[in-house]
PDB file of N, CA, C, O and CB in Angstrom:
ATOM      1  N   MET A   1     -28.218 163.435 -36.907  1.00  0.00           N
ATOM      2  CA  MET A   1     -27.790 162.435 -36.962  1.00  0.00           C
ATOM      3  C   MET A   1     -27.883 161.474 -38.093  1.00  0.00           C
ATOM      4  O   MET A   1     -29.019 161.047 -38.299  1.00  0.00           O
ATOM      5  CB  MET A   1     -28.124 162.103 -36.089  1.00  0.00           C
ATOM      6  N   ALA A   2     -27.005 161.072 -38.814  1.00  0.00           N
ATOM      7  CA  ALA A   2     -27.778 160.174 -39.925  1.00  0.00           C
ATOM      8  C   ALA A   2     -27.782 158.549 -39.695  1.00  0.00           C
ATOM      9  O   ALA A   2     -26.858 157.968 -39.127  1.00  0.00           O
ATOM     10  CB  ALA A   2     -27.043 160.437 -41.410  1.00  0.00           C
ATOM     11  N   VAL A   3     -28.751 158.006 -40.128  1.00  0.00           N
ATOM     12  CA  VAL A   3     -29.503 156.822 -39.927  1.00  0.00           C
ATOM     13  C   VAL A   3     -30.255 156.338 -40.891  1.00  0.00           C
ATOM     14  O   VAL A   3     -31.256 156.979 -41.211  1.00  0.00           O
ATOM     15  CB  VAL A   3     -30.246 156.921 -38.984  1.00  0.00           C
ATOM     16  N   PRO A   4     -29.944 155.129 -41.547  1.00  0.00           N
ATOM     17  CA  PRO A   4     -30.024 154.248 -42.295  1.00  0.00           C
ATOM     18  C   PRO A   4     -31.739 154.281 -42.957  1.00  0.00           C
ATOM     19  O   PRO A   4     -32.603 154.476 -42.102  1.00  0.00           O
ATOM     20  CB  PRO A   4     -29.498 153.013 -41.479  1.00  0.00           C
ATOM     21  N   LYS A   5     -32.044 154.165 -43.882  1.00  0.00           N
ATOM     22  CA  LYS A   5     -33.504 154.491 -44.201  1.00  0.00           C
ATOM     23  C   LYS A   5     -34.240 153.221 -44.471  1.00  0.00           C
ATOM     24  O   LYS A   5     -35.422 153.300 -44.803  1.00  0.00           O
ATOM     25  CB  LYS A   5     -33.649 155.456 -45.457  1.00  0.00           C
ATOM     26  N   LYS A   6     -33.522 151.778 -44.338  1.00  0.00           N
ATOM     27  CA  LYS A   6     -33.645 150.563 -44.109  1.00  0.00           C
ATOM     28  C   LYS A   6     -33.290 150.339 -43.082  1.00  0.00           C
ATOM     29  O   LYS A   6     -32.481 151.061 -42.499  1.00  0.00           O
ATOM     30  CB  LYS A   6     -33.209 149.873 -44.801  1.00  0.00           C
ATOM     31  N   LYS A   7     -33.950 148.964 -42.433  1.00  0.00           N
ATOM     32  CA  LYS A   7     -33.275 147.916 -42.177  1.00  0.00           C
ATOM     33  C   LYS A   7     -32.652 146.910 -42.758  1.00  0.00           C
ATOM     34  O   LYS A   7     -33.322 146.112 -43.413  1.00  0.00           O
ATOM     35  CB  LYS A   7     -33.734 147.543 -41.702  1.00  0.00           C
ATOM     36  N   THR A   8     -30.736 146.690 -42.591  1.00  0.00           N
ATOM     37  CA  THR A   8     -30.235 145.640 -43.552  1.00  0.00           C
ATOM     38  C   THR A   8     -30.872 143.942 -42.859  1.00  0.00           C
ATOM     39  O   THR A   8     -30.862 143.543 -41.695  1.00  0.00           O
ATOM     40  CB  THR A   8     -28.231 145.807 -43.585  1.00  0.00           C
ATOM     41  N   SER A   9     -31.299 143.363 -43.930  1.00  0.00           N
ATOM     42  CA  SER A   9     -31.496 142.121 -43.638  1.00  0.00           C
ATOM     43  C   SER A   9     -30.488 141.268 -43.353  1.00  0.00           C
ATOM     44  O   SER A   9     -29.350 141.399 -43.803  1.00  0.00           O
ATOM     45  CB  SER A   9     -32.091 141.672 -44.454  1.00  0.00           C
ATOM     46  N   LYS A  10     -31.029 139.933 -42.242  1.00  0.00           N
ATOM     47  CA  LYS A  10     -29.800 139.179 -42.052  1.00  0.00           C
ATOM     48  C   LYS A  10     -29.001 138.657 -43.012  1.00  0.00           C
ATOM     49  O   LYS A  10     -27.840 138.288 -42.833  1.00  0.00           O
ATOM     50  CB  LYS A  10     -30.015 138.256 -41.403  1.00  0.00           C
ATOM     51  N   GLY A  11     -29.830 138.607 -44.410  1.00  0.00           N
ATOM     52  CA  GLY A  11     -28.933 138.020 -45.366  1.00  0.00           C
ATOM     53  C   GLY A  11     -27.641 138.507 -45.925  1.00  0.00           C
ATOM     54  O   GLY A  11     -26.592 137.965 -46.275  1.00  0.00           O
ATOM     55  N   LYS A  12     -28.027 139.545 -45.889  1.00  0.00           N
ATOM     56  CA  LYS A  12     -26.873 140.559 -46.377  1.00  0.00           C
ATOM     57  C   LYS A  12     -25.798 141.139 -45.086  1.00  0.00           C
ATOM     58  O   LYS A  12     -24.628 141.446 -45.316  1.00  0.00           O
ATOM     59  CB  LYS A  12     -27.726 141.995 -47.107  1.00  0.00           C
ATOM     60  N   ARG A  13     -26.262 141.199 -44.079  1.00  0.00           N
ATOM     61  CA  ARG A  13     -25.428 141.845 -42.918  1.00  0.00           C
ATOM     62  C   ARG A  13     -24.908 139.729 -42.501  1.00  0.00           C
ATOM     63  O   ARG A  13     -24.398 139.570 -41.391  1.00  0.00           O
ATOM     64  CB  ARG A  13     -26.825 143.207 -41.261  1.00  0.00           C
ATOM     65  N   ASN A  14     -25.044 138.715 -43.185  1.00  0.00           N
ATOM     66  CA  ASN A  14     -24.462 137.803 -42.444  1.00  0.00           C
ATOM     67  C   ASN A  14     -23.276 137.625 -44.126  1.00  0.00           C
ATOM     68  O   ASN A  14     -22.052 137.566 -44.015  1.00  0.00           O
ATOM     69  CB  ASN A  14     -25.744 136.298 -41.684  1.00  0.00           C
ATOM     70  N   GLN A  15     -23.764 137.588 -45.063  1.00  0.00           N
ATOM     71  CA  GLN A  15     -22.957 137.925 -46.037  1.00  0.00           C
ATOM     72  C   GLN A  15     -21.213 138.950 -46.015  1.00  0.00           C
ATOM     73  O   GLN A  15     -20.029 138.705 -46.247  1.00  0.00           O
ATOM     74  CB  GLN A  15     -24.027 138.563 -46.741  1.00  0.00           C
ATOM     75  N   ARG A  16     -21.841 139.833 -45.693  1.00  0.00           N
ATOM     76  CA  ARG A  16     -20.894 140.417 -45.272  1.00  0.00           C
ATOM     77  C   ARG A  16     -20.086 140.389 -44.439  1.00  0.00           C
ATOM     78  O   ARG A  16     -18.985 140.897 -44.652  1.00  0.00           O
ATOM     79  CB  ARG A  16     -21.082 141.024 -45.192  1.00  0.00           C
ATOM     80  N   HIS A  17     -20.422 139.714 -43.093  1.00  0.00           N
ATOM     81  CA  HIS A  17     -19.507 139.127 -41.832  1.00  0.00           C
ATOM     82  C   HIS A  17     -18.260 137.696 -42.700  1.00  0.00           C
ATOM     83  O   HIS A  17     -17.047 137.496 -42.634  1.00  0.00           O
ATOM     84  CB  HIS A  17     -21.009 138.189 -40.311  1.00  0.00           C
ATOM     85  N   ALA A  18     -19.646 136.873 -43.576  1.00  0.00           N
ATOM     86  CA  ALA A  18     -18.724 135.705 -44.213  1.00  0.00           C
ATOM     87  C   ALA A  18     -17.666 136.167 -44.857  1.00  0.00           C
ATOM     88  O   ALA A  18     -16.829 135.307 -45.128  1.00  0.00           O
ATOM     89  CB  ALA A  18     -19.382 134.838 -45.194  1.00  0.00           C
ATOM     90  N   THR A  19     -17.454 137.159 -45.162  1.00  0.00           N
ATOM     91  CA  THR A  19     -16.648 137.890 -46.659  1.00  0.00           C
ATOM     92  C   THR A  19     -15.228 138.240 -45.511  1.00  0.00           C
ATOM     93  O   THR A  19     -14.074 137.831 -45.639  1.00  0.00           O
ATOM     94  CB  THR A  19     -17.753 139.895 -47.688  1.00  0.00           C
ATOM     95  N   TRP A  20     -15.704 138.981 -44.584  1.00  0.00           N
ATOM     96  CA  TRP A  20     -14.930 139.727 -43.500  1.00  0.00           C
ATOM     97  C   TRP A  20     -13.847 138.708 -43.125  1.00  0.00           C
ATOM     98  O   TRP A  20     -12.638 138.657 -43.351  1.00  0.00           O
ATOM     99  CB  TRP A  20     -15.883 140.187 -42.158  1.00  0.00           C
ATOM    100  N   LYS A  21     -14.906 137.734 -42.322  1.00  0.00           N
ATOM    101  CA  LYS A  21     -13.894 136.214 -41.495  1.00  0.00           C
ATOM    102  C   LYS A  21     -13.546 135.263 -42.971  1.00  0.00           C
ATOM    103  O   LYS A  21     -13.733 134.114 -42.570  1.00  0.00           O
ATOM    104  CB  LYS A  21     -15.272 134.827 -39.974  1.00  0.00           C
ATOM    105  N   GLY A  22     -13.267 135.195 -43.988  1.00  0.00           N
ATOM    106  CA  GLY A  22     -13.134 134.759 -44.806  1.00  0.00           C
ATOM    107  C   GLY A  22     -11.409 135.903 -45.611  1.00  0.00           C
ATOM    108  O   GLY A  22     -10.588 135.449 -46.408  1.00  0.00           O
ATOM    109  N   LYS A  23     -11.412 136.523 -45.351  1.00  0.00           N
ATOM    110  CA  LYS A  23     -10.283 137.422 -45.769  1.00  0.00           C
ATOM    111  C   LYS A  23      -9.626 137.432 -44.357  1.00  0.00           C
ATOM    112  O   LYS A  23      -8.505 137.880 -44.593  1.00  0.00           O
ATOM    113  CB  LYS A  23     -10.739 139.015 -46.432  1.00  0.00           C
ATOM    114  N   ALA A  24      -9.686 137.234 -43.272  1.00  0.00           N
ATOM    115  CA  ALA A  24      -9.111 137.183 -42.317  1.00  0.00           C
ATOM    116  C   ALA A  24      -8.736 135.996 -42.421  1.00  0.00           C
ATOM    117  O   ALA A  24      -7.532 135.783 -42.279  1.00  0.00           O
ATOM    118  CB  ALA A  24      -9.651 137.552 -41.331  1.00  0.00           C
ATOM    119  N   ALA A  25      -9.651 134.857 -42.703  1.00  0.00           N
ATOM    120  CA  ALA A  25      -8.132 134.106 -42.709  1.00  0.00           C
ATOM    121  C   ALA A  25      -7.850 133.237 -43.293  1.00  0.00           C
ATOM    122  O   ALA A  25      -7.551 132.103 -42.917  1.00  0.00           O
ATOM    123  CB  ALA A  25      -7.673 133.633 -41.752  1.00  0.00           C
ATOM    124  N   VAL A  26      -7.941 133.867 -44.745  1.00  0.00           N
ATOM    125  CA  VAL A  26      -6.712 134.319 -45.677  1.00  0.00           C
ATOM    126  C   VAL A  26      -5.302 134.558 -45.536  1.00  0.00           C
ATOM    127  O   VAL A  26      -4.320 133.883 -45.845  1.00  0.00           O
ATOM    128  CB  VAL A  26      -6.944 135.313 -46.081  1.00  0.00           C
ATOM    129  N   ALA A  27      -5.522 136.351 -44.674  1.00  0.00           N
ATOM    130  CA  ALA A  27      -4.645 136.817 -44.326  1.00  0.00           C
ATOM    131  C   ALA A  27      -3.718 135.899 -43.108  1.00  0.00           C
ATOM    132  O   ALA A  27      -2.488 135.943 -43.123  1.00  0.00           O
ATOM    133  CB  ALA A  27      -5.164 138.013 -44.066  1.00  0.00           C
ATOM    134  N   ALA A  28      -4.332 135.242 -42.278  1.00  0.00           N
ATOM    135  CA  ALA A  28      -3.740 134.431 -41.046  1.00  0.00           C
ATOM    136  C   ALA A  28      -2.822 133.541 -41.249  1.00  0.00           C
ATOM    137  O   ALA A  28      -1.883 133.237 -40.514  1.00  0.00           O
ATOM    138  CB  ALA A  28      -4.633 133.722 -40.363  1.00  0.00           C
ATOM    139  N   GLN A  29      -3.318 132.842 -42.977  1.00  0.00           N
ATOM    140  CA  GLN A  29      -2.497 131.818 -43.553  1.00  0.00           C
ATOM    141  C   GLN A  29      -1.440 132.324 -44.222  1.00  0.00           C
ATOM    142  O   GLN A  29      -0.639 131.553 -44.752  1.00  0.00           O
ATOM    143  CB  GLN A  29      -3.170 130.998 -44.391  1.00  0.00           C
ATOM    144  N   LYS A  30      -1.332 133.285 -44.273  1.00  0.00           N
ATOM    145  CA  LYS A  30      -0.203 133.559 -45.311  1.00  0.00           C
ATOM    146  C   LYS A  30       0.506 134.148 -44.293  1.00  0.00           C
ATOM    147  O   LYS A  30       1.703 133.985 -44.524  1.00  0.00           O
ATOM    148  CB  LYS A  30      -0.464 134.493 -46.727  1.00  0.00           C
ATOM    149  N   ALA A  31       0.321 134.779 -43.239  1.00  0.00           N
ATOM    150  CA  ALA A  31       1.198 135.346 -41.959  1.00  0.00           C
ATOM    151  C   ALA A  31       1.474 134.095 -41.228  1.00  0.00           C
ATOM    152  O   ALA A  31       2.556 134.247 -40.662  1.00  0.00           O
ATOM    153  CB  ALA A  31       0.371 136.512 -40.896  1.00  0.00           C
ATOM    154  N   LEU A  32       1.018 133.004 -41.001  1.00  0.00           N
ATOM    155  CA  LEU A  32       1.478 132.272 -40.884  1.00  0.00           C
ATOM    156  C   LEU A  32       2.604 131.114 -42.025  1.00  0.00           C
ATOM    157  O   LEU A  32       3.402 130.302 -41.555  1.00  0.00           O
ATOM    158  CB  LEU A  32       0.563 132.100 -40.371  1.00  0.00           C
ATOM    159  N   SER A  33       2.455 131.260 -42.996  1.00  0.00           N
ATOM    160  CA  SER A  33       3.336 130.964 -44.238  1.00  0.00           C
ATOM    161  C   SER A  33       4.266 131.458 -44.371  1.00  0.00           C
ATOM    162  O   SER A  33       5.217 130.762 -44.727  1.00  0.00           O
ATOM    163  CB  SER A  33       2.953 131.133 -45.284  1.00  0.00           C
ATOM    164  N   ILE A  34       4.426 132.629 -44.197  1.00  0.00           N
ATOM    165  CA  ILE A  34       5.405 133.839 -43.876  1.00  0.00           C
ATOM    166  C   ILE A  34       6.367 133.705 -42.848  1.00  0.00           C
ATOM    167  O   ILE A  34       7.582 133.863 -42.973  1.00  0.00           O
ATOM    168  CB  ILE A  34       4.692 135.004 -43.495  1.00  0.00           C
ATOM    169  N   GLY A  35       5.654 133.360 -41.674  1.00  0.00           N
ATOM    170  CA  GLY A  35       6.543 133.137 -40.300  1.00  0.00           C
ATOM    171  C   GLY A  35       7.199 131.946 -40.030  1.00  0.00           C
ATOM    172  O   GLY A  35       8.173 131.937 -39.277  1.00  0.00           O
ATOM    173  N   LYS A  36       6.630 130.594 -40.740  1.00  0.00           N
ATOM    174  CA  LYS A  36       7.347 129.500 -40.673  1.00  0.00           C
ATOM    175  C   LYS A  36       8.678 129.523 -42.149  1.00  0.00           C
ATOM    176  O   LYS A  36       9.706 128.849 -42.078  1.00  0.00           O
ATOM    177  CB  LYS A  36       6.096 128.198 -40.696  1.00  0.00           C
ATOM    178  N   ALA A  37       8.335 130.443 -43.389  1.00  0.00           N
ATOM    179  CA  ALA A  37       9.637 129.808 -44.016  1.00  0.00           C
ATOM    180  C   ALA A  37      10.682 130.893 -43.109  1.00  0.00           C
ATOM    181  O   ALA A  37      11.596 130.167 -42.716  1.00  0.00           O
ATOM    182  CB  ALA A  37       9.752 129.931 -46.073  1.00  0.00           C
ATOM    183  N   VAL A  38      10.910 132.191 -42.656  1.00  0.00           N
ATOM    184  CA  VAL A  38      11.550 132.752 -41.800  1.00  0.00           C
ATOM    185  C   VAL A  38      12.018 132.149 -40.968  1.00  0.00           C
ATOM    186  O   VAL A  38      13.232 132.041 -40.796  1.00  0.00           O
ATOM    187  CB  VAL A  38      11.089 133.473 -41.386  1.00  0.00           C
ATOM    188  N   LEU A  39      11.282 131.716 -40.389  1.00  0.00           N
ATOM    189  CA  LEU A  39      12.184 130.715 -39.261  1.00  0.00           C
ATOM    190  C   LEU A  39      12.772 129.276 -39.617  1.00  0.00           C
ATOM    191  O   LEU A  39      13.580 128.611 -38.968  1.00  0.00           O
ATOM    192  CB  LEU A  39      11.226 130.350 -38.015  1.00  0.00           C
ATOM    193  N   SER A  40      12.190 129.000 -40.741  1.00  0.00           N
ATOM    194  CA  SER A  40      13.241 127.836 -41.201  1.00  0.00           C
ATOM    195  C   SER A  40      14.667 128.011 -42.399  1.00  0.00           C
ATOM    196  O   SER A  40      15.393 127.165 -42.921  1.00  0.00           O
ATOM    197  CB  SER A  40      12.207 126.729 -41.890  1.00  0.00           C
ATOM    198  N   GLY A  41      14.606 129.795 -42.514  1.00  0.00           N
ATOM    199  CA  GLY A  41      15.684 129.970 -43.378  1.00  0.00           C
ATOM    200  C   GLY A  41      15.158 129.626 -44.952  1.00  0.00           C
ATOM    201  O   GLY A  41      16.075 129.337 -45.721  1.00  0.00           O
ATOM    202  N   ARG A  42      13.626 129.621 -45.593  1.00  0.00           N
ATOM    203  CA  ARG A  42      13.314 129.443 -46.640  1.00  0.00           C
ATOM    204  C   ARG A  42      12.746 130.580 -47.551  1.00  0.00           C
ATOM    205  O   ARG A  42      12.221 130.584 -48.665  1.00  0.00           O
ATOM    206  CB  ARG A  42      12.656 128.545 -46.476  1.00  0.00           C
ATOM    207  N   ALA A  43      13.070 131.573 -46.604  1.00  0.00           N
ATOM    208  CA  ALA A  43      12.200 132.922 -47.565  1.00  0.00           C
ATOM    209  C   ALA A  43      13.008 133.679 -48.496  1.00  0.00           C
ATOM    210  O   ALA A  43      13.949 134.471 -48.434  1.00  0.00           O
ATOM    211  CB  ALA A  43      11.577 134.205 -46.587  1.00  0.00           C
ATOM    212  N   GLN A  44      12.397 133.218 -49.250  1.00  0.00           N
ATOM    213  CA  GLN A  44      13.021 134.388 -50.926  1.00  0.00           C
ATOM    214  C   GLN A  44      12.595 134.760 -51.180  1.00  0.00           C
ATOM    215  O   GLN A  44      11.543 134.144 -51.350  1.00  0.00           O
ATOM    216  CB  GLN A  44      13.416 134.343 -52.167  1.00  0.00           C
ATOM    217  N   GLY A  45      12.543 136.001 -51.568  1.00  0.00           N
ATOM    218  CA  GLY A  45      11.872 137.247 -51.940  1.00  0.00           C
ATOM    219  C   GLY A  45      10.931 137.978 -50.836  1.00  0.00           C
ATOM    220  O   GLY A  45       9.902 138.600 -51.101  1.00  0.00           O
ATOM    221  N   PHE A  46      11.612 137.733 -49.265  1.00  0.00           N
ATOM    222  CA  PHE A  46      10.849 138.536 -48.415  1.00  0.00           C
ATOM    223  C   PHE A  46      11.381 139.199 -47.260  1.00  0.00           C
ATOM    224  O   PHE A  46      11.304 138.559 -46.212  1.00  0.00           O
ATOM    225  CB  PHE A  46       9.918 137.857 -48.013  1.00  0.00           C
ATOM    226  N   VAL A  47      11.979 140.502 -47.207  1.00  0.00           N
ATOM    227  CA  VAL A  47      12.928 140.994 -46.527  1.00  0.00           C
ATOM    228  C   VAL A  47      12.453 141.206 -45.236  1.00  0.00           C
ATOM    229  O   VAL A  47      11.277 141.451 -44.966  1.00  0.00           O
ATOM    230  CB  VAL A  47      13.437 142.060 -47.093  1.00  0.00           C
ATOM    231  N   TYR A  48      13.513 141.096 -44.311  1.00  0.00           N
ATOM    232  CA  TYR A  48      13.014 141.075 -42.995  1.00  0.00           C
ATOM    233  C   TYR A  48      14.305 141.268 -42.191  1.00  0.00           C
ATOM    234  O   TYR A  48      15.299 140.542 -42.170  1.00  0.00           O
ATOM    235  CB  TYR A  48      12.190 139.734 -42.643  1.00  0.00           C
ATOM    236  N   PRO A  49      14.002 142.710 -41.363  1.00  0.00           N
ATOM    237  CA  PRO A  49      15.624 142.813 -40.359  1.00  0.00           C
ATOM    238  C   PRO A  49      16.233 141.865 -39.558  1.00  0.00           C
ATOM    239  O   PRO A  49      15.755 141.202 -38.638  1.00  0.00           O
ATOM    240  CB  PRO A  49      15.614 143.785 -39.289  1.00  0.00           C
ATOM    241  N   VAL A  50      17.345 141.884 -40.021  1.00  0.00           N
ATOM    242  CA  VAL A  50      17.977 141.027 -38.997  1.00  0.00           C
ATOM    243  C   VAL A  50      19.015 141.845 -38.229  1.00  0.00           C
ATOM    244  O   VAL A  50      19.690 142.667 -38.849  1.00  0.00           O
ATOM    245  CB  VAL A  50      18.648 139.761 -39.651  1.00  0.00           C
ATOM    246  N   ALA A  51      19.229 141.617 -36.535  1.00  0.00           N
ATOM    247  CA  ALA A  51      19.525 141.694 -35.738  1.00  0.00           C
ATOM    248  C   ALA A  51      21.103 141.811 -36.204  1.00  0.00           C
ATOM    249  O   ALA A  51      21.589 141.118 -37.099  1.00  0.00           O
ATOM    250  CB  ALA A  51      18.915 140.861 -34.983  1.00  0.00           C
ATOM    251  N   GLU A  52      21.781 142.751 -35.486  1.00  0.00           N
ATOM    252  CA  GLU A  52      23.462 142.617 -35.310  1.00  0.00           C
ATOM    253  C   GLU A  52      24.014 142.501 -34.529  1.00  0.00           C
ATOM    254  O   GLU A  52      23.887 143.456 -33.763  1.00  0.00           O
ATOM    255  CB  GLU A  52      24.166 143.312 -35.562  1.00  0.00           C
ATOM    256  N   ASP A  53      24.774 141.666 -34.145  1.00  0.00           N
ATOM    257  CA  ASP A  53      25.054 141.429 -32.833  1.00  0.00           C
ATOM    258  C   ASP A  53      26.798 142.201 -33.040  1.00  0.00           C
ATOM    259  O   ASP A  53      27.855 141.997 -33.638  1.00  0.00           O
ATOM    260  CB  ASP A  53      24.832 139.511 -32.343  1.00  0.00           C
ATOM    261  N   GLY A  54      26.356 142.873 -32.377  1.00  0.00           N
ATOM    262  CA  GLY A  54      27.999 144.031 -32.823  1.00  0.00           C
ATOM    263  C   GLY A  54      28.175 145.044 -31.611  1.00  0.00           C
ATOM    264  O   GLY A  54      27.277 145.637 -31.015  1.00  0.00           O
ATOM    265  N   ASP A  55      29.401 145.095 -31.412  1.00  0.00           N
ATOM    266  CA  ASP A  55      29.319 146.163 -30.182  1.00  0.00           C
ATOM    267  C   ASP A  55      30.165 147.557 -30.423  1.00  0.00           C
ATOM    268  O   ASP A  55      31.110 147.827 -29.683  1.00  0.00           O
ATOM    269  CB  ASP A  55      29.964 145.420 -28.760  1.00  0.00           C
ATOM    270  N   ASP A  56      29.900 148.138 -31.145  1.00  0.00           N
ATOM    271  CA  ASP A  56      29.855 149.293 -31.561  1.00  0.00           C
ATOM    272  C   ASP A  56      28.204 150.271 -31.324  1.00  0.00           C
ATOM    273  O   ASP A  56      27.097 150.353 -31.856  1.00  0.00           O
ATOM    274  CB  ASP A  56      30.325 149.014 -33.009  1.00  0.00           C
ATOM    275  N   ASP A  57      28.882 150.796 -30.307  1.00  0.00           N
ATOM    276  CA  ASP A  57      28.564 151.778 -29.492  1.00  0.00           C
ATOM    277  C   ASP A  57      28.619 153.542 -30.193  1.00  0.00           C
ATOM    278  O   ASP A  57      29.545 154.310 -29.930  1.00  0.00           O
ATOM    279  CB  ASP A  57      29.593 151.487 -28.290  1.00  0.00           C
ATOM    280  N   GLU A  58      27.513 153.887 -31.035  1.00  0.00           N
ATOM    281  CA  GLU A  58      28.169 155.266 -32.275  1.00  0.00           C
ATOM    282  C   GLU A  58      26.969 155.870 -31.772  1.00  0.00           C
ATOM    283  O   GLU A  58      26.193 156.074 -32.705  1.00  0.00           O
ATOM    284  CB  GLU A  58      28.348 155.046 -34.447  1.00  0.00           C
ATOM    285  N   SER A  59      26.338 156.377 -30.240  1.00  0.00           N
ATOM    286  CA  SER A  59      25.767 157.036 -29.661  1.00  0.00           C
ATOM    287  C   SER A  59      26.508 158.286 -28.711  1.00  0.00           C
ATOM    288  O   SER A  59      25.810 159.047 -28.040  1.00  0.00           O
ATOM    289  CB  SER A  59      25.099 156.170 -29.145  1.00  0.00           C
TER     290      SER A  59
END
C-alpha cells in the first residue's frame, strides 16, 4: 500500500484547506447571485429551463 514518505506540515495542510474553503465561498456567492437574478427576471446570458404549462399529453 502506498504511503507518504514524509509528514505534511500543518502550514501546508492549512494552506490547502484555506484554498478549498475560499473556492467554496466564491462558488456559493456565484450560485446565490445567479439564483437571485433568475428569480427577479434580470438573468441575461444565462439559459435555464422553463416549465411549459400545456395539456399536451404526447405519450
